[in-house]
ZADO-434267 format. One record per residue: residue number from 1; residue in three letters; x, y, z of N, C-alpha, C in turn. Coordinates in Angstrom, 1 decimal, padded with zeros to 4 digits, m for minus. Example, Ala and Ser with C-alpha at 12.3 -4.5 7.8 and 13.67 -1.06 7.14 Angstrom:
<rs>
 resi resn  neast nnorth    nup caeast canorth   caup  ceast cnorth    cup
    1  ALA  013.2 m005.7  007.8  012.3  m004.5  007.8  013.2 m003.3  007.8
    2  SER  012.8 m002.2  007.1  013.7  m001.1  007.1  012.9  000.0  007.9
</rs>
This chain:
<rs>
 resi resn  neast nnorth    nup caeast canorth   caup  ceast cnorth    cup
    1  UNK m008.1  089.9  009.0 m007.0   089.7  009.9 m006.0  089.6  008.6
    2  UNK m006.0  089.0  007.6 m005.1   089.0  006.5 m004.8  090.2  005.6
    3  UNK m005.9  090.9  005.6 m006.1   092.6  005.0 m005.3  093.3  005.8
    4  UNK m005.4  093.2  007.2 m004.8   094.1  008.0 m003.3  094.0  008.1
    5  UNK m002.9  092.6  008.0 m001.4   092.2  007.9 m000.9  092.6  006.8
    6  UNK m001.6  092.5  005.6 m001.0   093.1  004.3 m000.9  094.5  004.4
    7  UNK m001.8  095.2  004.8 m001.8   096.6  005.0 m000.8  097.1  005.7
    8  UNK m000.3  096.5  006.9  000.6   096.8  007.6  002.2  096.8  007.1
    9  UNK  002.1  095.7  006.1  003.4   095.5  005.5  003.5  096.3  004.3
   10  UNK  002.5  096.9  003.7  002.5   097.8  002.7  003.1  099.2  003.5
   11  UNK  002.6  099.5  004.4  003.1   100.8  005.2  004.2  100.7  005.7
   12  UNK  004.7  099.6  006.2  006.3   099.4  006.6  007.0  099.6  005.4
   13  UNK  006.7  099.0  004.2  007.8   098.9  003.2  007.8  100.6  002.6
   14  UNK  006.8  101.2  002.6  006.6   102.7  002.1  007.5  103.3  002.9
   15  UNK  007.3  103.1  004.5  008.0   104.0  005.2  009.8  103.7  005.4
   16  UNK  009.8  102.7  005.0  011.3   102.2  005.0  012.0  102.9  003.5
   17  UNK  011.1  103.3  002.5  011.5   103.4  001.3  011.9  105.0  001.5
   18  UNK  010.7  105.6  002.2  010.9   107.1  002.6  012.2  107.4  003.4
   19  UNK  012.2  106.7  004.6  013.5   107.0  005.4  015.0  106.8  004.6
   20  UNK  014.7  105.8  003.6  016.1   105.2  002.8  016.3  106.4  002.0
   21  UNK  015.4  107.1  001.4  015.4   108.2  000.5  016.0  109.2  001.1
   22  UNK  015.6  109.7  002.4  016.1   110.6  003.2  017.5  110.4  003.4
   23  UNK  018.0  109.4  004.1  019.1   109.1  004.2  020.2  109.4  003.3
   24  UNK  019.8  109.0  002.1  020.5   109.2  000.7  021.0  110.5  000.6
   25  UNK  019.9  111.5  000.7  019.9   112.7  000.3  020.6  113.6  001.4
   26  UNK  021.2  113.0  002.4  022.1   113.5  003.7  023.1  114.1  002.9
   27  UNK  023.7  113.4  001.9  025.0   114.4  001.3  024.8  115.6  000.8
   28  UNK  023.6  115.7  000.4  023.3   117.0 m000.5  023.7  118.3  000.4
   29  UNK  024.2  119.2 m000.5  024.8   120.7  000.0  026.0  121.0  000.1
   30  UNK  026.6  121.9  000.6  027.7   122.4  000.5  029.0  121.7  001.2
   31  UNK  030.1  121.7  001.0  031.0   120.8  001.8  032.5  121.6  001.5
   32  UNK  033.3  121.8  002.6  034.7   122.4  002.1  035.6  121.4  002.4
   33  UNK  036.6  121.6  001.5  037.6   120.4  001.4  038.6  120.4  002.7
   34  UNK  039.4  119.4  002.8  040.2   119.2  004.1  041.1  120.7  004.0
   35  UNK  041.6  121.0  002.9  042.8   122.1  003.0  042.1  123.5  003.2
   36  UNK  040.7  123.6  002.8  040.0   125.1  003.0  040.0  125.9  001.8
   37  UNK  040.5  125.3  000.6  040.7   126.2 m000.6  039.5  125.8 m001.6
   38  UNK  038.6  125.2 m001.2  037.6   125.0 m002.1  036.3  124.5 m001.3
   39  UNK  035.2  124.7 m001.9  033.9   124.4 m001.5  033.1  123.7 m002.7
   40  UNK  032.6  122.8 m002.5  032.0   121.5 m003.5  030.4  121.6 m003.1
   41  UNK  029.6  122.0 m004.1  028.0   121.9 m004.2  027.8  120.4 m004.4
   42  UNK  027.2  119.5 m003.6  026.9   118.3 m004.0  025.3  118.2 m004.5
   43  UNK  025.0  117.8 m005.3  023.6   117.8 m005.8  023.3  116.5 m006.6
   44  UNK  021.9  116.2 m006.9  021.4   114.9 m007.3  020.7  115.1 m008.6
   45  UNK  021.4  114.2 m009.8  020.9   114.0 m011.1  020.1  112.7 m011.3
   46  UNK  019.1  112.3 m011.2  018.2   111.4 m011.3  018.5  110.5 m010.0
   47  UNK  019.1  109.1 m009.9  019.3   108.6 m008.8  020.9  108.8 m008.5
   48  UNK  021.7  109.5 m009.0  023.1   109.7 m008.8  023.6  111.0 m008.3
   49  UNK  024.6  111.1 m007.7  025.1   112.3 m006.9  026.2  112.8 m007.6
   50  UNK  026.4  113.9 m007.6  027.4   114.6 m008.4  027.7  115.9 m007.8
   51  UNK  029.1  116.7 m007.9  029.4   117.7 m007.0  030.2  118.6 m007.9
   52  UNK  030.3  119.9 m007.7  031.1   120.9 m008.7  031.6  122.1 m007.6
   53  UNK  032.8  122.5 m008.0  033.5   123.7 m007.3  032.4  124.9 m007.3
   54  UNK  032.0  125.2 m006.0  031.2   126.5 m006.0  031.9  127.4 m005.4
   55  UNK  033.1  127.4 m005.0  033.8   128.4 m004.1  035.3  128.1 m004.2
   56  UNK  036.2  129.0 m004.6  037.5   128.8 m004.7  038.1  129.9 m003.7
   57  UNK  039.2  129.6 m002.8  039.6   130.5 m002.0  040.5  131.3 m002.9
   58  UNK  041.2  131.2 m003.8  041.9   132.1 m004.9  041.4  131.9 m006.3
   59  UNK  040.3  132.4 m006.7  039.6   132.0 m008.0  040.2  132.7 m009.3
   60  UNK  041.2  133.5 m009.0  041.7   134.3 m010.3  043.3  133.9 m010.2
   61  UNK  044.0  134.0 m011.5  045.3   133.6 m011.3  046.2  135.0 m011.0
   62  UNK  047.5  135.0 m011.3  048.2   136.3 m011.0  047.8  137.3 m012.0
   63  UNK  047.2  137.3 m013.0  046.7   138.3 m013.8  045.5  138.7 m013.8
   64  UNK  044.7  138.2 m012.8  043.6   138.5 m012.6  042.2  137.9 m013.2
   65  UNK  042.6  136.8 m013.9  041.8   136.0 m015.0  041.4  134.6 m013.7
   66  UNK  040.3  134.2 m014.2  039.7   133.1 m013.4  040.7  131.9 m014.0
   67  UNK  041.0  131.1 m012.8  041.7   130.0 m013.1  040.8  128.8 m013.7
   68  UNK  041.7  128.2 m014.6  041.1   127.2 m015.6  041.7  126.0 m015.4
   69  UNK  041.1  125.0 m016.0  041.6   123.5 m015.9  042.7  123.2 m016.8
   70  UNK  044.1  123.8 m016.2  045.1   123.8 m017.1  045.6  122.4 m016.9
   71  UNK  045.3  121.5 m016.1  046.1   120.5 m016.2  045.1  119.1 m016.6
   72  UNK  044.2  119.4 m017.1  043.4   118.4 m017.9  044.1  117.6 m018.9
   73  UNK  043.9  116.3 m018.9  044.6   115.6 m019.9  044.3  115.9 m021.4
   74  UNK  043.0  116.4 m021.5  042.1   116.8 m022.7  042.6  118.1 m023.1
   75  UNK  043.2  118.3 m024.2  043.9   119.6 m024.2  042.6  120.6 m024.6
   76  UNK  041.5  120.1 m025.1  040.5   120.8 m025.4  039.5  121.4 m024.3
   77  UNK  039.6  120.8 m023.2  038.9   121.3 m021.8  039.9  122.0 m021.0
   78  UNK  041.2  122.4 m021.2  041.9   123.2 m020.4  041.6  124.6 m020.2
   79  UNK  040.7  125.1 m021.0  040.1   126.5 m020.7  039.0  126.6 m020.2
   80  UNK  038.5  125.6 m019.5  037.1   125.6 m018.6  037.7  126.3 m017.4
   81  UNK  036.9  127.2 m017.0  037.0   127.8 m015.6  036.7  126.6 m014.5
   82  UNK  037.6  126.5 m013.4  037.4   125.8 m012.3  036.4  126.1 m011.4
   83  UNK  036.1  127.3 m011.4  034.8   127.5 m010.8  033.3  126.9 m011.4
   84  UNK  032.8  126.2 m010.8  031.6   125.5 m011.5  032.1  124.1 m012.1
   85  UNK  033.3  123.7 m012.1  033.6   122.2 m012.8  033.0  121.4 m012.0
   86  UNK  032.6  120.3 m012.6  032.0   119.0 m011.7  033.5  118.3 m011.6
   87  UNK  033.3  118.1 m010.6  034.6   117.1 m010.1  034.2  116.0 m009.5
   88  UNK  032.7  115.6 m008.9  032.6   114.5 m008.5  031.3  114.0 m009.4
   89  UNK  031.4  112.8 m009.9  030.4   112.0 m011.1  029.9  110.8 m010.5
   90  UNK  028.6  110.5 m010.7  028.1   109.1 m010.8  028.1  108.4 m009.6
   91  UNK  027.8  108.9 m008.3  027.9   108.4 m007.2  026.3  107.6 m006.9
   92  UNK  026.6  106.4 m006.4  025.3   105.7 m006.2  025.1  105.5 m004.8
   93  UNK  024.1  105.7 m003.9  023.9   105.6 m002.6  023.7  103.8 m002.3
   94  UNK  024.7  103.3 m001.4  024.6   102.0 m001.2  023.9  101.4  000.0
   95  UNK  023.3  102.6  000.8  022.8   102.2  002.4  024.2  102.7  003.0
   96  UNK  023.7  102.5  004.5  024.8   102.8  005.5  025.5  104.1  005.7
   97  UNK  024.9  105.1  004.8  025.5   106.4  004.6  027.0  106.4  003.7
   98  UNK  026.9  105.5  002.8  027.9   105.0  001.8  027.8  105.4  000.4
   99  UNK  028.5  105.9  000.1  028.1   106.4 m001.6  029.3  105.8 m002.7
  100  UNK  029.0  104.8 m003.5  030.2   104.1 m004.3  029.9  104.5 m005.9
  101  UNK  030.8  103.9 m006.4  030.7   103.9 m008.2  031.0  105.1 m008.6
  102  UNK  031.4  105.9 m008.0  031.6   107.4 m008.5  033.2  107.7 m008.5
  103  UNK  033.5  108.8 m009.3  034.6   109.2 m009.6  035.1  110.6 m009.1
  104  UNK  036.3  111.0 m008.9  036.6   112.3 m008.2  037.6  112.8 m009.2
  105  UNK  037.6  114.0 m009.7  038.7   114.7 m010.4  039.2  115.6 m009.7
  106  UNK  040.8  115.7 m009.8  041.5   116.5 m009.1  042.0  117.3 m010.1
  107  UNK  041.6  118.7 m010.1  042.2   119.7 m011.1  043.7  120.3 m010.9
  108  UNK  043.9  119.9 m009.6  045.6   120.2 m009.4  046.5  119.3 m010.2
  109  UNK  046.0  118.2 m010.5  047.0   117.1 m011.5  046.5  116.7 m012.7
  110  UNK  045.0  117.1 m012.9  044.4   116.7 m013.9  043.7  115.1 m014.2
  111  UNK  043.9  114.4 m012.8  043.7   112.8 m012.9  042.1  112.6 m012.2
  112  UNK  041.5  111.8 m012.6  040.6   111.2 m012.5  040.5  109.9 m011.5
  113  UNK  039.9  109.9 m010.5  040.2   108.4 m009.4  039.0  108.0 m009.1
  114  UNK  038.9  106.8 m009.1  037.5   106.0 m008.3  037.3  106.6 m007.2
  115  UNK  035.9  106.7 m006.3  035.9   107.3 m005.1  034.7  106.7 m004.5
  116  UNK  035.0  106.9 m003.1  034.0   106.2 m002.3  033.6  107.5 m001.1
  117  UNK  032.2  107.8 m001.1  032.1   108.7 m000.1  031.4  108.2  000.9
  118  UNK  031.7  108.5  002.5  030.9   108.0  003.4  030.7  109.3  004.4
  119  UNK  029.2  109.1  004.6  028.8   110.4  005.4  028.7  110.0  006.8
  120  UNK  029.4  110.7  007.8  029.4   110.6  009.0  029.1  112.0  009.9
  121  UNK  027.8  112.2  009.9  027.3   113.5  010.7  027.7  114.8  009.8
  122  UNK  028.6  115.6  010.2  028.9   116.9  009.5  030.1  116.6  008.7
  123  UNK  030.4  115.2  008.3  031.9   115.1  007.9  031.7  114.1  006.7
  124  UNK  032.5  114.4  006.0  032.3   113.4  004.6  033.7  113.0  004.2
  125  UNK  033.7  111.3  004.6  035.1   110.8  004.0  035.1  110.8  002.7
  126  UNK  036.2  111.2  002.0  036.4   110.9  000.5  037.4  110.0  000.4
  127  UNK  037.3  108.7 m000.2  038.4   107.9 m000.4  038.4  107.7 m001.9
  128  UNK  039.6  108.3 m002.2  039.9   108.6 m003.9  041.1  107.4 m004.1
  129  UNK  041.0  106.3 m005.0  041.8   105.5 m005.3  041.9  105.0 m006.8
  130  UNK  042.9  104.2 m007.1  043.1   103.5 m008.5  042.9  102.0 m008.3
  131  UNK  042.2  101.6 m008.9  042.0   100.1 m008.8  041.2  099.5 m007.8
  132  UNK  041.8  099.3 m006.5  041.4   098.9 m005.2  041.5  100.1 m004.3
  133  UNK  040.3  099.9 m003.1  040.5   100.8 m002.2  041.3  101.1 m001.3
  134  UNK  042.1  099.9 m001.3  043.0   099.8 m000.1  044.3  100.7 m000.6
  135  UNK  044.6  100.8 m001.9  045.6   101.8 m002.4  044.8  103.1 m002.9
  136  UNK  044.8  104.1 m001.8  044.4   105.3 m002.2  044.7  106.2 m000.9
  137  UNK  043.7  107.4 m001.1  043.9   108.6 m000.2  042.6  108.9  000.3
  138  UNK  042.6  109.2  001.8  041.2   109.5  002.4  041.5  111.1  002.6
  139  UNK  040.4  111.8  002.3  040.5   113.4  002.9  039.0  113.5  003.4
  140  UNK  039.0  114.4  004.2  037.8   114.3  005.0  037.4  115.8  004.9
  141  UNK  036.0  116.1  004.4  035.4   117.4  004.0  034.4  117.5  005.2
  142  UNK  034.1  119.0  005.5  033.2   119.5  006.4  032.0  120.1  005.9
  143  UNK  030.7  119.8  006.2  029.7   120.5  005.9  029.8  122.0  006.3
  144  UNK  029.2  122.8  005.0  029.2   124.2  005.4  027.8  124.7  005.9
  145  UNK  027.9  125.3  007.0  026.5   125.8  007.7  026.2  126.8  007.2
</rs>
């Protein structure tokens, strides 16, 4: 009887861990931002989630050259191409489709913000903020099929 109860508890724990991992990885894939100007590929490194620009509506400047990270506060990084640029870093899955402790980089102004992601079906709520989450801006991204 005790062995059966113990075995049942082990199976339940393993099942919970598998379901939890599947839910955590629900954010993986391509997302289009709210303006439709860019797509972000979200991927996993270790236990954390990251995202890079995988498509830009206007990838080249007026001279036909690939757009660069010209607003970066670090002058040595201003010649990096925007396409392929990692803009989401270090997100940790906290359960209930919420990812915290990450940052989002805005190449339009060169600023990095604390960020929280909330997955809601085919929508991803991105809450960028400075200091506390109450003071910030939310954008909704849509999954690319």
